[in-house]
DOKEDREN-301373 format. One record per residue (C-alpha): residue number from 1; residue in one letter; x, y, z. Coordinates in steps of 0.001 Angstrom, whole numbers, plus 524288, in hexadecimal, padded with zeros to 5 digits. Each point is the difference from the previous one (the first is absolute). Example, Ala and Ser with C-alpha at 12.3 -4.5 7.8 and 13.67 -1.06 7.14 Angstrom:
# residues 2
[1 A [8300C 7EE6C 81E78]],
[2 S [8055A 80D70 7FD6C]],
***
This chain:
# residues 349
[1 M [80000 80000 80000]],
[2 G [804FF 80D92 7FC8C]],
[3 K [7FE40 80C3D 80805]],
[4 A [7F2F0 80304 80614]],
[5 R [7FADB 80BBD 7F854]],
[6 V [7F75D 80768 8098D]],
[7 L [7F5CE 80A72 7FDD7]],
[8 I [7FBDD 806FF 80C82]],
[9 V [7F1D9 80485 800F6]],
[10 D [7FCED 8084F 80BF1]],
[11 D [7F998 80D34 80228]],
[12 S [809A3 803D0 80AD0]],
[13 A [80C2F 806A4 7FABA]],
[14 I [8074B 7FD10 80CAB]],
[15 F [7FCD5 7F182 7FF43]],
[16 R [80328 7FF5D 7F177]],
[17 R [80D65 80584 80323]],
[18 F [8021F 7F603 80AE5]],
[19 L [7FBF8 7F4C1 7F72F]],
[20 S [80860 804C0 7F4C9]],
[21 N [80C2E 80211 80841]],
[22 T [7FE6E 7F30C 80734]],
[23 L [7FDC6 7F7C0 7F3E0]],
[24 A [80A36 806CA 7F7A7]],
[25 A [80A60 7FCD7 80A38]],
[26 D [7FE9C 7F179 7FCF2]],
[27 P [80837 7FB8D 7F45B]],
[28 D [7F587 7F661 7FB84]],
[29 I [7F556 80A5D 7FF2A]],
[30 E [7FE17 80AF7 7F632]],
[31 V [7F5F2 80A87 802D7]],
[32 V [7FAB3 8037D 7F291]],
[33 G [7F69B 80A89 80477]],
[34 A [7F6A8 8056F 80A1F]],
[35 A [7F1E1 80409 7FE3D]],
[36 A [7F71A 807CC 808EB]],
[37 D [7F38A 7F8FB 7FBF6]],
[38 P [7FB31 7F486 7F7C5]],
[39 Y [7FCB1 80890 7F44D]],
[40 E [80E1A 8047D 7FF1B]],
[41 A [804A2 7F222 802C1]],
[42 R [7F7DA 7FA36 7F4F3]],
[43 D [80794 80768 7F59C]],
[44 M [80D09 7FD60 806BE]],
[45 I [7FD69 7F15B 80049]],
[46 L [7FE30 7FFC4 7F145]],
[47 Q [80C03 80866 7FDBD]],
[48 L [80989 7FABA 80A3A]],
[49 K [7FBAC 7F1AD 800BD]],
[50 P [80294 7FD85 80E7C]],
[51 N [7FF5B 7F1EE 804D7]],
[52 V [7FB4D 803D0 80DA1]],
[53 L [7F85A 80B20 8063D]],
[54 T [7FF8C 80586 80D99]],
[55 L [7F234 80506 8019E]],
[56 D [7F924 807D3 80A76]],
[57 I [7F21E 7FB32 80222]],
[58 E [7FA12 80CBC 804E0]],
[59 M [801FE 80A96 7F5C1]],
[60 P [7F7B9 80B13 7FA6F]],
[61 K [7FA71 7FF23 7F227]],
[62 M [800B4 7F118 7FFE2]],
[63 D [802A8 7F690 80B22]],
[64 G [80A30 7F54F 7FEBF]],
[65 I [7F632 7F4CC 80048]],
[66 T [7F886 80556 7F44C]],
[67 F [80CE9 801FC 7F8EE]],
[68 L [8041C 7F1E4 802DD]],
[69 K [7F34D 7FAF8 7FA2C]],
[70 I [80201 80817 7F3BC]],
[71 L [80E0D 7FB77 7FEB3]],
[72 A [7FBF3 7F1CC 80196]],
[73 T [7F7B9 800B1 7F3B1]],
[74 Q [8083E 80947 7F7D9]],
[75 H [80E53 7FF71 803EC]],
[76 P [80301 7F74F 80BCA]],
[77 V [80BFB 8040B 807D1]],
[78 P [80394 7F9D4 80D32]],
[79 A [7FD74 809C1 80ADD]],
[80 V [80442 801E7 80E08]],
[81 V [7F595 80850 8066D]],
[82 F [800A6 80935 80B8D]],
[83 S [7F467 80134 80913]],
[84 S [7FDDE 807D9 80C59]],
[85 L [7FEF9 7F929 80D1A]],
[86 G [7F31E 7FDCC 806E1]],
[87 A [7F387 7F8BF 7FCAA]],
[88 R [7FD34 807A6 7F39B]],
[89 G [80DEB 7FEA1 7FAFF]],
[90 S [8007B 7F15E 80299]],
[91 H [7F2E0 7FE4A 7F920]],
[92 Y [8054F 80746 7F430]],
[93 A [80C5C 7F7C3 80072]],
[94 M [7F81B 7F36B 7FF03]],
[95 Q [7F853 805D7 7F4A1]],
[96 A [80CAC 80399 7F924]],
[97 L [80559 7F238 80160]],
[98 E [7F33E 7FA95 7FAA6]],
[99 A [8012C 80998 7F4A8]],
[100 G [80D4F 7FA84 7FC79]],
[101 A [80A3C 806EF 8084A]],
[102 V [80B9D 7F730 802C8]],
[103 D [802C3 8050C 80DB7]],
[104 V [7FC7D 80A97 809B1]],
[105 L [8077C 80914 80906]],
[106 A [7FB03 808E3 80AB4]],
[107 K [801A5 80E51 7FC65]],
[108 P [805B6 80755 80B8C]],
[109 S [7FAA5 80D07 80438]],
[110 G [808C0 80BE2 800CC]],
[111 S [80C50 802C0 7F851]],
[112 V [80A0E 7F750 806EC]],
[113 F [8017A 7F248 7FA8B]],
[114 G [80841 7F575 8065C]],
[115 N [809FA 7F624 7FB34]],
[116 D [7F6B5 7F49B 80236]],
[117 L [7F687 805AA 7F61E]],
[118 A [80B0E 8022A 7F65A]],
[119 R [80486 7F1CE 8011D]],
[120 E [7F233 7FAC6 7FEA1]],
[121 L [7FD5B 808C4 7F474]],
[122 I [80C02 7FB5E 7F894]],
[123 S [7FD07 7F1B8 802E8]],
[124 K [7F1BF 800EA 7FBE8]],
[125 V [802FD 8079F 7F397]],
[126 K [809E4 7F5C6 7FBCA]],
[127 A [7F64C 7F51E 802F6]],
[128 A [7F561 806E7 7F847]],
[129 A [80908 8023E 7F46A]],
[130 G [80305 7F176 7FFAF]],
[131 S [7F202 7FBAF 80249]],
[132 T [7F7B9 7F810 7F6AE]],
[133 R [7F242 803AD 7FC27]],
[134 I [7F764 7F48D 803E6]],
[135 D [7F35D 7FCA0 7F931]],
[136 R [7F9D8 7F871 80B09]],
[137 P [7F755 7F480 7FC8D]],
[138 A [7F351 7FF14 80783]],
[139 P [802D7 7F9AF 80D36]],
[140 P [7F9A0 7F2E5 802DA]],
[141 S [7F21E 7FFF2 80502]],
[142 P [7FEF1 7FECA 80EB5]],
[143 L [7F6FE 7F468 7FDEF]],
[144 S [80A9E 7F85F 7F90B]],
[145 V [808C3 80208 80BBC]],
[146 Y [7F55F 7FC36 809B6]],
[147 N [7FF62 7F27A 7F9E0]],
[148 S [80CAD 7FC9C 806CD]],
[149 A [80217 7F570 80A05]],
[150 I [800CA 809B0 80B42]],
[151 S [7F5C2 7FE5E 80A81]],
[152 K [8071A 8058F 80BC2]],
[153 A [80DB2 8054A 80193]],
[154 Q [808B6 7F804 808F9]],
[155 P [80606 80664 80C13]],
[156 G [80CD9 8069F 7FCAB]],
[157 Q [7FD69 80176 7F174]],
[158 I [8032E 80D71 7FA7B]],
[159 I [801C4 80715 7F308]],
[160 L [80ACD 80A25 7FE50]],
[161 I [8014C 80966 7F47D]],
[162 G [80A00 80A82 7FCAA]],
[163 S [7FEBA 809FC 7F51D]],
[164 S [804C6 80D2E 7FB55]],
[165 T [7FEFF 8078E 7F32E]],
[166 G [7F389 7FBB9 7F935]],
[167 G [7FC09 7F84A 80BFE]],
[168 T [7F3F9 807C1 803D5]],
[169 E [7F958 7FC30 7F347]],
[170 A [80567 7F223 8003F]],
[171 L [7FA0C 7FE20 80D7E]],
[172 K [7F2E2 8041F 7FA5B]],
[173 D [80117 7F498 7F67C]],
[174 I [80293 7F678 80B2D]],
[175 I [7F96F 80394 80CDB]],
[176 P [7F208 8026D 7FB06]],
[177 V [7FF10 7F26E 7F9DA]],
[178 L [804AE 7F88A 80BF1]],
[179 P [7F5D8 7F8D9 80835]],
[180 P [7FCF2 804A0 80DDF]],
[181 N [80398 7F2F2 8063E]],
[182 L [80E92 801AA 7FDBE]],
[183 P [80A42 800C7 80AC0]],
[184 P [80443 80DB6 8041D]],
[185 I [80788 807DF 7F607]],
[186 C [80AEC 809CF 802C1]],
[187 I [8043D 80974 7F556]],
[188 V [80B8E 80927 7FF20]],
[189 Q [7FDFB 809AC 7F4EB]],
[190 H [80A1E 80ABA 7FE67]],
[191 I [7F77B 80C09 80196]],
[192 P [80188 80D44 8068D]],
[193 A [7FAE7 8025C 80DB4]],
[194 G [7F1E4 80428 7FF9F]],
[195 Y [7FC85 7F8AB 7F390]],
[196 S [7FFA8 7F205 80512]],
[197 A [7F306 80241 806E6]],
[198 A [7F9F7 8047D 7F32D]],
[199 L [80551 7F3EF 7F91C]],
[200 A [7FA58 7F731 80A8B]],
[201 K [7F2E5 806F0 7FF18]],
[202 R [7FF86 7FE66 7F142]],
[203 L [8037A 7F187 80084]],
[204 N [7F61B 7FDE8 80ACE]],
[205 E [7F555 805FD 7F791]],
[206 L [8034D 7F68A 7F501]],
[207 S [801FC 7F3AA 80816]],
[208 K [7F89E 7F5B2 807A3]],
[209 L [80BA4 7FF86 80916]],
[210 E [8011F 80A73 80A8B]],
[211 V [80B5E 808D3 7FC42]],
[212 R [8057C 80A54 8091E]],
[213 E [80C6D 8071F 803AA]],
[214 A [8070C 7F88C 80AC5]],
[215 T [800A2 8050E 80DEC]],
[216 D [80ACD 7FCD8 809A4]],
[217 G [7FDAF 7F384 807BE]],
[218 E [7F45A 7FBB3 7F7C4]],
[219 S [7FD07 7F178 7FF76]],
[220 L [7FE3E 7F9B2 7F2AC]],
[221 A [7F2F5 7F9DF 7FCB0]],
[222 Q [7FACF 7F75B 7F539]],
[223 G [7FA47 807C2 7F4BC]],
[224 T [80782 80C5B 803A0]],
[225 V [80A58 8075A 7F851]],
[226 L [8095A 8092C 80712]],
[227 I [807E5 80A05 7F857]],
[228 A [80C36 805CB 80620]],
[229 P [7FE80 80EA0 8025A]],
[230 G [8087B 8089B 7F783]],
[231 D [80CFB 80343 8068C]],
[232 M [7FE81 7F511 80A1C]],
[233 H [80636 7F287 7FFDF]],
[234 M [7F6E2 7F4AC 80307]],
[235 V [80518 7F42A 80781]],
[236 L [7F91E 7F30D 80239]],
[237 I [7FFC6 7FA69 80DD2]],
[238 K [7FA4C 7F379 80598]],
[239 R [7F384 80100 80811]],
[240 G [7F9A1 7F363 804B7]],
[241 D [7FE26 7F6F8 7F45B]],
[242 G [7FFBD 80BCF 7F6F2]],
[243 Y [80705 80CE0 7FDD1]],
[244 A [7FFCE 80E7E 802AD]],
[245 V [80741 80B72 7F9FC]],
[246 R [808B6 80A31 80600]],
[247 L [802BA 80CEB 7F96B]],
[248 K [80CAC 80759 80191]],
[249 Q [80733 80B5C 7F9F0]],
[250 G [80E0E 7FB53 7FFBA]],
[251 P [809E1 802C4 7F54D]],
[252 K [7FC6A 7FDE0 7F1D3]],
[253 V [8035F 7F2A5 7FA66]],
[254 N [8038D 7FF73 7F18E]],
[255 Q [7FCED 80EA1 80060]],
[256 C [7F1EF 7FC63 80349]],
[257 R [7F6DC 801DF 80B7D]],
[258 P [7F7C5 7F7D8 80094]],
[259 S [80905 7F55D 7FB10]],
[260 V [7FBA7 7F2E7 7FAAE]],
[261 D [80C60 7F9A1 8054D]],
[262 V [7FCBE 80486 80DCA]],
[263 L [7F2BC 7F93A 7FF90]],
[264 F [804B3 7F3BF 7F8FC]],
[265 E [80C17 7FE03 80862]],
[266 S [7F818 801A2 80C7E]],
[267 A [7F64C 7F5E8 7FAFE]],
[268 A [80974 7F58F 7FB46]],
[269 P [80358 7FA1A 80D69]],
[270 L [7F196 7FFF3 803FB]],
[271 V [7F831 7FB25 7F459]],
[272 G [807CD 7F461 7FB03]],
[273 T [7F83B 7F8A5 7F5AC]],
[274 K [7F342 80721 802DB]],
[275 A [80271 80C62 7F817]],
[276 V [7FDA2 803E2 7F1FB]],
[277 A [80887 80BA6 7FC78]],
[278 G [80239 807C7 7F3B1]],
[279 I [80698 80BD6 7FA16]],
[280 L [7F8B2 808AE 7F66D]],
[281 T [80479 80A9C 7F69B]],
[282 G [809CC 80A14 804CC]],
[283 M [80D7A 805F7 7FE94]],
[284 G [80BBE 7FB85 807D1]],
[285 E [80272 7F3B2 807EB]],
[286 D [7F7D0 801A2 80C47]],
[287 G [7FA13 7F2F2 803D0]],
[288 A [80994 7F71C 7F8DC]],
[289 R [8078C 7FC72 80C45]],
[290 G [7F3BB 7FE24 80816]],
[291 L [7F937 7F7BC 7F5BC]],
[292 L [80BCB 7F6F9 7FFA0]],
[293 A [7FF6E 7FEB3 80ED4]],
[294 L [7F1A2 7FC4D 7FEFE]],
[295 R [80298 7F60B 7F551]],
[296 N [80AFC 7FA0C 807F8]],
[297 A [7F66C 7FEE4 80B60]],
[298 G [7F6C8 7F81C 7F76B]],
[299 S [7F677 80A88 7FB91]],
[300 K [7F9FF 80005 7F26A]],
[301 T [8059B 80B99 7F8AF]],
[302 F [7FE11 806FC 7F306]],
[303 A [80357 80C46 7F86E]],
[304 Q [7F803 80755 7F5F5]],
[305 D [804CC 7FD3B 7F236]],
[306 E [806FD 809E7 7F773]],
[307 K [7F549 80140 7F5B5]],
[308 T [7F5E2 80502 809AE]],
[309 C [808E8 80898 80872]],
[310 V [7FFFA 80EC2 7FEA4]],
[311 V [80E01 7FF58 80519]],
[312 Y [806B6 7F2B1 7FFFE]],
[313 G [809DF 802F6 80A9B]],
[314 M [7FC31 7FA1F 80D0C]],
[315 P [7FA1E 7F3B1 7F9F2]],
[316 R [80C1E 7FDF9 7F7B0]],
[317 K [80900 80127 80BBC]],
[318 A [7F772 7F6D6 807FB]],
[319 F [7FFF9 7F5B1 7F54E]],
[320 E [80E82 8012F 7FCE0]],
[321 A [80376 7FEF6 80E7F]],
[322 G [7F865 7F34B 800E6]],
[323 G [7F540 8052A 808D4]],
[324 A [7F4DD 7FE49 7F654]],
[325 Q [7FC81 7F204 7FC92]],
[326 K [7F901 8048D 7F3B9]],
[327 Q [7FC06 80C12 7F86E]],
[328 I [7F170 80264 7FE3E]],
[329 A [7F881 80905 7F6D2]],
[330 L [7F848 80A6C 80743]],
[331 G [7F2DE 7FAA1 7FB88]],
[332 D [8034F 7F29A 80597]],
[333 I [8053F 80431 80D4B]],
[334 A [7F307 7FFD7 8075F]],
[335 T [7FD18 7F220 7FB81]],
[336 H [80DFA 7FBDA 8031A]],
[337 I [7FEE2 8054F 80DE5]],
[338 V [7F339 7F8D1 8023F]],
[339 K [80582 7F32D 7FAD1]],
[340 C [80C02 80128 808AD]],
[341 V [7F7BD 802D2 80C07]],
[342 A [7F70A 7F489 7FCE8]],
[343 A [80B94 7F6CF 7FE24]],
[344 T [8061C 80423 80CE7]],
[345 A [7F302 7FE92 8071F]],
[346 A [7FE0F 7F262 7FA33]],
[347 Q [80D84 7FBB9 80488]],
[348 A [7FCFB 80497 80DC6]],
[349 R [7F373 7F81E 80111]],
***
């Protein structure tokens, strides 16, 4: 892949300058232009041919979500979107991801921007520039998944999932078609603080499972999905014949918080053969080490395949490191999870 050619679209001159200076300092990124609104950006896209956009969601004249929808039909370009914090901003962020944005960042208030934002920005822009546009097939019908051999989850069974860039939409192809009688599910999705609750709410609306943002010390229950809060690591602990989660700040792992490795490595000594664990689309290598630990403990493991990944980074690393037993197309992952759970439950009877 050559340089990431970035067009910045933001109505704030101060923030455009920050974005331009930050991105231009990286040798693998070329800032080809900056636009104050989508109307100006439309002409610049045709002229400058960027392969990634940074896009503010809340702008005068035309909002970023409307612009994404127009681009999707006329001239698709991978986009990293910025959204304000708070309930409204997180709602808009979910809408932007549904409209085709590759990733989302929280837009800070004020005029002072930190190094953490700069590092995240560079990483997400590079991931977006190397992303693949996915034409998703229709996910399987929930009824086809219900016809599985599962009647009741066995004590100690658990499902663990890690995902990053492109993961919010991939999860929407998996979680809503899973049956409500599954063992508890824990998910680490790389997402900014404040947005994980909105993701959980959206998945809960679409699912027969109960999906919510995890709280510290919460016990896991059958038919429940817990999503790690943005900017908090999630650790699995033993509680009776089941599990609970602990949340902690701690240093970033693989430049991530929450980190998939933190969850997976905490689970490996506890779950043994009773876990199904997988890595979905995303940039980097977070989760590869933890998935290998789970496989070595006897868990059933998988990675999303290259063809259906927005970014084939984390799944590639997990498979190459030996952590993933097989690679599965996105549309087949829900059925694969159910079959693995059923097989493990049958062995325990």
